[in-house]
C-alpha positions, 0 to 999 in steps of 0.5 A: 802400158803406163810408161807408154802413156808417159812417153806419149805424153812427153811427145806431145809436150815437146811437140806442142813447144815446138809449134808454139814457137811458130804461132808465137811468131804468127801471133806477134807477126803479120797473118793472112786470114781467110774463112771457112764455114762462115765469115766468123769461121777464121783460118790462118797460114799459121793454123796450117803450119802449126798442124803440119808440124804436129802432123809430121812430128807424131808420124815420125815418132809413131808411124802407126798412129792415126792423126785428127786435125781441124785443118785437115778435117776441113780441107777433106770436108769429111767427118773424122772418124775415130777408130780404137787405133791410137789417135792424135786429135789436134786443134793447131790453134784454139781460138783463132779469132783471139789469135787474129786479133792479138788477144792473149787466150789462144792455144794448141790443143793436143789429145791422144785416144787409145780404143775411143778413150782419152789417155793423153791431154796437152794444151799449151798456151805459148803466149803466156807459156802456160802447159796444162797437161794430164794423163789418164789416172796421173792427175792433171798439171800447170807447168808441171804443179798439180791443178784441182777443180774448185770447191764452189757448191753455190751457183751464186758464188760461181764464176760461169764461162758461156760462149755466145758467139752461135747467138749469130744463128738467128734460129737459136739467138732467142735461146742463147741470149735467155741463158745469158740473161739467166747466168748473168742474173744468178752467177757470181761472175760471168765470162766468155774467153773465145777458146773453148780449150783455154776455158776448160783449162781454167776450169781444171785449174779452179779459176772458173767453176763450169763452162757450157758451149754450143757446137764443140768438135772432138778437136776443141775438147779431146785434151781439155775433157781428160784435163778436167776429168784429171782435175776432179772435174766432170764433162757432160751434155746438158741433154743427160749424157754422162748421168751416171756422174751427175751426183758427183758434180757440185749441187748447184753446178749439176747439168739438170740444175743448170738446164733449169736456169738455161732452158731446154736444149732440143732445137724447138723446130726443124730449122734450128741448129741440131747440134745443140748438146752442150757440154757443162764442165764443172767440179766435183762435189767436195766431201769430208 
């Protein structure tokens, strides 16, 4: 099985580099921009081109495997269903708004799940030529060099990332801004990067100490979650999912402690967005 996983990883890396050429072309060229679910949910022809390259590549290499892609799911307007079959979970361009504006934090995200467990994660930023990779039990790497989460143990010394785009929703704007105020007043640094996958890679590499985000989809986190885990970090929800690992997270970055500063994650009224189980991503506590 280990040799198969390595083969899957190599295939994903090769396809990411191949698709990255098309993404790079679009980044520096003219793009046609349309919207999906809202005026802020952007998509370009390059999202679709990149996903097509990946879809065709994986089907050619592994005809029996399944595929879940952001643009395919958006077109079908149906909830993707994950089975035990090997399934490639892809975000062709994560950080599309960054991509549209020529901001370099944007990437291709590829994850492979087998028996509903992530076994391969590849995130490639072709603009910076940064390839983050991980396979189950084999650690995480950036351009072939092992990476690890940070050793920060105090929130006051931590660089935290928290996306505030969901503050556009008037039903939860007050909650989001209270969280921003809490983090800004406590953390040493505060960043919003506009790409969930890139941000997770920076957590894995120790450049960021924790990350929280509303309303993530499976293609946003499939690869990044494995990369963080293999780099020594923990991925969980602030509603308590993943409690078995809470004690392994840096004491001041644990979900419970962070939630004390961020406020409750449960909607206070039926009108509010119900998708508020918010992943917290941080490094494990370091023990001598």
